[in-house]
ZADRENVO-96571 format. One record per residue (C-alpha): residue in three letters; y, z, x. Coordinates in steps of 0.02 Angstrom, whole numbers, padded with zeros to 5 digits, always signed. Example, Ala and Ser with C-alpha at 12.3 -4.5 7.8 and 13.67 -1.06 7.14 Angstrom:
// residues 2
ALA-00225+00390+00615SER-00053+00357+00684
END
This chain:
// residues 451
UNK-00692-15296-04421UNK-00753-15212-04262UNK-00901-15290-04173UNK-01069-15203-04189UNK-01105-15075-04055UNK-01253-15176-03991UNK-01132-15316-03942UNK-01011-15204-03846UNK-00941-15296-03696UNK-00866-15219-03540UNK-00761-15377-03512UNK-00577-15328-03509UNK-00460-15389-03645UNK-00278-15436-03620UNK-00180-15298-03711UNK-00022-15401-03717UNK-00105-15549-03802UNK-00187-15445-03939UNK-00145-15259-03942UNK-00250-15229-04098UNK-00409-15299-04020UNK-00374-15207-03859UNK-00361-15039-03948UNK-00519-15078-04047UNK-00603-15115-03881UNK-00557-14942-03817UNK-00624-14863-03977UNK-00784-14962-03957UNK-00802-14902-03776UNK-00784-14722-03836UNK-00916-14744-03971UNK-01035-14836-03856UNK-01030-14691-03732UNK-01086-14569-03868UNK-01234-14666-03939UNK-01391-14557-03936UNK-01505-14683-03851UNK-01390-14682-03699UNK-01387-14493-03683UNK-01553-14417-03735UNK-01681-14454-03598UNK-01611-14332-03469UNK-01631-14185-03587UNK-01804-14213-03660UNK-01934-14085-03606UNK-02116-14123-03570UNK-02230-14115-03723UNK-02340-13960-03741UNK-02501-13982-03644UNK-02656-14034-03739UNK-02742-13879-03673UNK-02616-13766-03757UNK-02644-13847-03925UNK-02457-13840-03958UNK-02369-13969-04063UNK-02195-14044-04058UNK-02091-14031-04215UNK-01923-14119-04232UNK-01794-14046-04352UNK-01613-14097-04369UNK-01457-14135-04467UNK-01296-14231-04443UNK-01212-14400-04453UNK-01299-14451-04292UNK-01465-14380-04352UNK-01550-14546-04386UNK-01500-14621-04219UNK-01549-14461-04127UNK-01720-14463-04210UNK-01747-14645-04162UNK-01694-14607-03983UNK-01824-14469-03972UNK-01957-14584-04047UNK-01917-14719-03919UNK-01918-14601-03770UNK-02060-14482-03816UNK-02229-14521-03737UNK-02325-14636-03854UNK-02485-14536-03837UNK-02402-14366-03869UNK-02401-14299-04049UNK-02230-14298-04132UNK-02176-14264-04311UNK-02030-14191-04406UNK-01887-14212-04528UNK-01703-14252-04502UNK-01565-14271-04632UNK-01415-14385-04610UNK-01273-14451-04716UNK-01302-14588-04844UNK-01297-14756-04757UNK-01303-14683-04582UNK-01484-14720-04537UNK-01478-14861-04408UNK-01591-15014-04421UNK-01758-14979-04339UNK-01794-15075-04178UNK-01942-15193-04190UNK-02103-15107-04141UNK-02030-14931-04141UNK-02160-14815-04217UNK-02096-14710-04361UNK-02147-14532-04317UNK-01997-14431-04380UNK-01949-14438-04564UNK-01764-14469-04595UNK-01689-14431-04765UNK-01510-14456-04824UNK-01390-14342-04918UNK-01206-14321-04961UNK-01063-14280-04845UNK-00935-14197-04843UNK-00981-14111-05007UNK-01167-14068-05015UNK-01282-14132-05150UNK-01456-14096-05218UNK-01535-14213-05090UNK-01462-14109-04949UNK-01522-13950-05031UNK-01698-14020-05048UNK-01697-14077-04866UNK-01640-13906-04804UNK-01778-13820-04901UNK-01907-13940-04829UNK-01842-13916-04652UNK-01848-13727-04667UNK-02022-13742-04742UNK-02085-13839-04591UNK-02049-13688-04480UNK-02186-13589-04565UNK-02338-13558-04456UNK-02259-13605-04290UNK-02338-13525-04138UNK-02284-13479-03962UNK-02365-13637-03896UNK-02264-13752-04010UNK-02105-13844-03963UNK-01964-13874-04087UNK-01835-14007-04044UNK-01678-13982-04148UNK-01561-14132-04161UNK-01390-14072-04215UNK-01229-14170-04239UNK-01068-14161-04338UNK-01087-14168-04525UNK-01238-14053-04522UNK-01143-13916-04614UNK-01140-14017-04775UNK-01307-14102-04749UNK-01403-13943-04709UNK-01357-13841-04861UNK-01454-13693-04927UNK-01346-13560-05012UNK-01382-13375-04994UNK-01473-13293-05138UNK-01356-13262-05283UNK-01239-13408-05244UNK-01263-13552-05365UNK-01268-13723-05287UNK-01121-13781-05394UNK-01019-13636-05328UNK-01065-13681-05149UNK-01005-13859-05183UNK-00840-13795-05255UNK-00807-13679-05108UNK-00845-13820-04987UNK-00725-13939-05075UNK-00587-13809-05080UNK-00609-13776-04895UNK-00593-13962-04861UNK-00431-13971-04961UNK-00357-13810-04893UNK-00302-13864-04720UNK-00423-13741-04638UNK-00482-13797-04467UNK-00665-13833-04427UNK-00694-13663-04345UNK-00630-13574-04500UNK-00728-13684-04620UNK-00890-13665-04526UNK-00871-13476-04510UNK-00871-13467-04700UNK-01013-13591-04716UNK-01123-13493-04596UNK-01106-13332-04695UNK-01148-13417-04859UNK-01305-13503-04793UNK-01489-13464-04767UNK-01509-13597-04633UNK-01345-13614-04537UNK-01272-13484-04420UNK-01431-13468-04316UNK-01552-13445-04461UNK-01647-13607-04428UNK-01691-13558-04249UNK-01732-13381-04303UNK-01856-13454-04427UNK-01940-13552-04286UNK-01990-13394-04190UNK-02100-13375-04090UNK-02097-13562-04047UNK-01992-13630-03904UNK-01832-13711-03971UNK-01732-13844-03878UNK-01572-13904-03962UNK-01497-14072-03919UNK-01323-14085-03991UNK-01179-14207-04001UNK-01012-14117-04007UNK-00882-14156-04139UNK-00780-13996-04120UNK-00635-13945-04009UNK-00701-13848-03859UNK-00882-13906-03886UNK-00932-13735-03954UNK-01114-13759-04004UNK-01101-13618-04130UNK-00973-13721-04226UNK-01058-13892-04219UNK-01142-13914-04390UNK-01113-13726-04414UNK-01233-13684-04273UNK-01403-13680-04360UNK-01497-13651-04197UNK-01384-13534-04099UNK-01324-13353-04120UNK-01162-13326-04215UNK-01027-13210-04149UNK-00920-13220-04306UNK-00936-13089-04443UNK-00937-13069-04630UNK-00765-12991-04613UNK-00703-13149-04526UNK-00771-13258-04666UNK-00693-13148-04800UNK-00525-13152-04711UNK-00528-13342-04705UNK-00570-13356-04889UNK-00424-13242-04933UNK-00306-13332-04814UNK-00331-13496-04907UNK-00346-13422-05080UNK-00526-13474-05108UNK-00622-13368-05231UNK-00807-13326-05218UNK-00917-13242-05350UNK-00893-13054-05359UNK-01070-13017-05301UNK-01050-13129-05148UNK-00882-13051-05106UNK-00964-12880-05113UNK-01102-12935-04994UNK-00973-13004-04873UNK-00879-12840-04880UNK-01037-12738-04847UNK-01100-12852-04709UNK-01258-12895-04805UNK-01234-13080-04767UNK-01220-13056-04579UNK-01289-13192-04465UNK-01402-13170-04311UNK-01297-13115-04163UNK-01298-13150-03974UNK-01435-13049-03891UNK-01555-13067-04037UNK-01731-13077-03964UNK-01775-13223-04079UNK-01668-13337-03969UNK-01753-13287-03807UNK-01801-13438-03702UNK-01708-13562-03812UNK-01610-13704-03731UNK-01457-13799-03792UNK-01398-13963-03716UNK-01238-14057-03757UNK-01291-14238-03740UNK-01124-14317-03788UNK-00948-14246-03801UNK-00774-14304-03852UNK-00710-14290-03674UNK-00845-14408-03609UNK-00796-14536-03740UNK-00612-14523-03699UNK-00653-14548-03516UNK-00752-14704-03561UNK-00603-14772-03656UNK-00488-14731-03510UNK-00604-14824-03392UNK-00601-14976-03508UNK-00411-14974-03508UNK-00402-14964-03319UNK-00524-15109-03305UNK-00395-15209-03402UNK-00260-15155-03279UNK-00179-15025-03392UNK-00157-14845-03335UNK-00233-14717-03454UNK-00186-14536-03487UNK-00297-14416-03583UNK-00193-14284-03671UNK-00340-14176-03728UNK-00503-14183-03822UNK-00459-14022-03916UNK-00303-14067-04016UNK-00293-13982-04185UNK-00158-13963-04317UNK-00097-14049-04474UNK-00138-14234-04451UNK+00032-14305-04498UNK+00121-14182-04384UNK+00005-14223-04239UNK+00049-14405-04272UNK+00234-14367-04258UNK+00207-14275-04093UNK+00111-14423-04023UNK+00254-14536-04079UNK+00377-14428-03983UNK+00271-14438-03826UNK+00257-14627-03843UNK+00444-14648-03872UNK+00479-14544-03718UNK+00361-14651-03613UNK+00436-14812-03679UNK+00612-14757-03633UNK+00564-14690-03463UNK+00597-14509-03510UNK+00419-14446-03514UNK+00285-14406-03387UNK+00189-14567-03420UNK+00221-14726-03322UNK+00214-14885-03426UNK+00123-14994-03465UNK-00004-14865-03514UNK-00123-14799-03643UNK-00114-14620-03707UNK-00281-14554-03774UNK-00326-14398-03870UNK-00466-14321-03971UNK-00505-14164-04068UNK-00508-14125-04253UNK-00348-14121-04352UNK-00335-14064-04533UNK-00262-14130-04694UNK-00190-14014-04825UNK-00211-14108-04988UNK-00048-14100-05086UNK-00058-14054-05270UNK-00009-14197-05384UNK+00064-14199-05560UNK-00063-14210-05699UNK-00123-14388-05723UNK-00056-14448-05555UNK-00161-14567-05454UNK-00266-14481-05323UNK-00231-14526-05142UNK-00368-14596-05031UNK-00388-14566-04846UNK-00438-14449-04707UNK-00376-14370-04547UNK-00358-14532-04449UNK-00260-14622-04584UNK-00148-14472-04611UNK-00115-14466-04423UNK-00067-14650-04425UNK+00057-14623-04568UNK+00137-14482-04467UNK+00137-14593-04313UNK+00221-14737-04403UNK+00351-14619-04474UNK+00388-14549-04302UNK+00396-14717-04214UNK+00515-14796-04341UNK+00465-14971-04287UNK+00504-14947-04102UNK+00458-15103-04005UNK+00319-15103-03877UNK+00214-14962-03953UNK+00049-14987-04043UNK-00073-14857-04104UNK-00248-14836-04174UNK-00335-14684-04241UNK-00515-14684-04304UNK-00659-14566-04331UNK-00799-14603-04209UNK-00930-14594-04348UNK-00848-14745-04430UNK-00795-14653-04588UNK-00624-14574-04612UNK-00654-14438-04741UNK-00751-14516-04884UNK-00680-14692-04878UNK-00756-14850-04805UNK-00632-14863-04662UNK-00643-14776-04493UNK-00454-14762-04476UNK-00299-14869-04463UNK-00187-14969-04346UNK+00001-14953-04320UNK+00116-15087-04245UNK+00305-15101-04220UNK+00319-15202-04381UNK+00213-15086-04490UNK+00358-15008-04584UNK+00446-15175-04606UNK+00290-15262-04675UNK+00262-15117-04794UNK+00444-15121-04852UNK+00427-15307-04886UNK+00289-15262-05010UNK+00395-15126-05090UNK+00299-14983-05010UNK+00391-14828-04951UNK+00294-14720-04829UNK+00357-14553-04895UNK+00273-14578-05063UNK+00106-14616-04982UNK+00120-14463-04872UNK+00161-14356-05023UNK-00005-14402-05104UNK-00110-14415-04944UNK-00140-14600-04978UNK-00170-14681-04810UNK-00291-14810-04881UNK-00164-14860-05013UNK-00034-14886-04877UNK-00131-14975-04740UNK-00251-15079-04846UNK-00120-15200-04915UNK-00057-15224-04736UNK-00229-15272-04673UNK-00220-15128-04551UNK-00371-15024-04597UNK-00500-15008-04457UNK-00669-15046-04534UNK-00825-15026-04428UNK-00962-14960-04540UNK-01066-14811-04484UNK-01076-14802-04294UNK-01229-14684-04288UNK-01142-14556-04181UNK-00999-14432-04202UNK-00883-14359-04069UNK-00741-14340-04192UNK-00564-14407-04192UNK-00513-14546-04073UNK-00330-14590-04048UNK-00254-14719-03932UNK-00073-14772-03906UNK-00028-14928-03807UNK+00148-14925-03733UNK+00240-15063-03640
END
């Protein structure tokens, strides 16, 4: 079990004594860097003046939503009015610090498939924009996961159909940019519609990036920024992955009736967007922690995408090259990467047990397969929000003896890969990484230790 984030220590660990704890330490350093309380103060504006009569309204959605709201409450002037509503994932509201005034309501809903609680929260959030004036300030707190949590289907799309489309997108292997393009064009609140509803108030968005390239129009499907994608793009993606939508909705996509607000729209005039935490910053924090322990660190990229198991195999090849002196990395070292990979869920025979796992676990199965027990290489992959998919683990750990220990229990990796069952594979080995919700989200974290 990983230590709580409040007890994070900068004291270096000896990677040779305990590689597992060392890699967990690097993960913890990455998460610690992305916590909202450490990153919010520099981007907070001054409250509206009392003379103007303006108020400050906080709206938001995402896995880090609860922590972001508490950060604003802690940093906002105590004598300045503040109110609002933020929705986060079930179980992701952090414990409230003693004495911290509760001025922003936080509600919880389902992720990654939306539920009625998320629908109710989205309706309430949109309702709070009614009556805003030019003198008002709206602080929007946006983080990954907001697409599912901030759900409000377009007219004519039943909520059950929206849930089905969302689940099929998750299973399809579509990347986050593709998924969120579709989500934006089937929503009344994403794709810039939330900010448009706030007009004529001033809108300042504080966001934590969980997407490759830190494109703010993709994070949580960009509820507060213009959208450059089109109905035609969304329709093409749906067809590419064989996902059906109701005939009436398909017709509206074809006609452009479900188009989102575009760059240059006057309703976004004067708005500000600030990235307060990014995957690259977290990778750099992990690299610094490795170097403090005397281990060189290399960051591949914070934008790696692709099928999770295949990305795992590529990382294995890089690690094998480094270990044998054939690569560009000098050992001992740590290789770090981030981004958002995808998992295409394989169809199973009727009645077959359903696999459990997410991107990080699937990566680790691919990594173990590629390493084939090579000595001197250890790996960890985990989602920085503490939840890999919908399971209780953040990710998994791979060691030189992983395949051998599994074989001793009669487990063959190929079968687990075939049914996307990372939890079933790593749980009996004691190699799941379990942290609980971290209250932030800068997406996938991967670290390989090579001697």
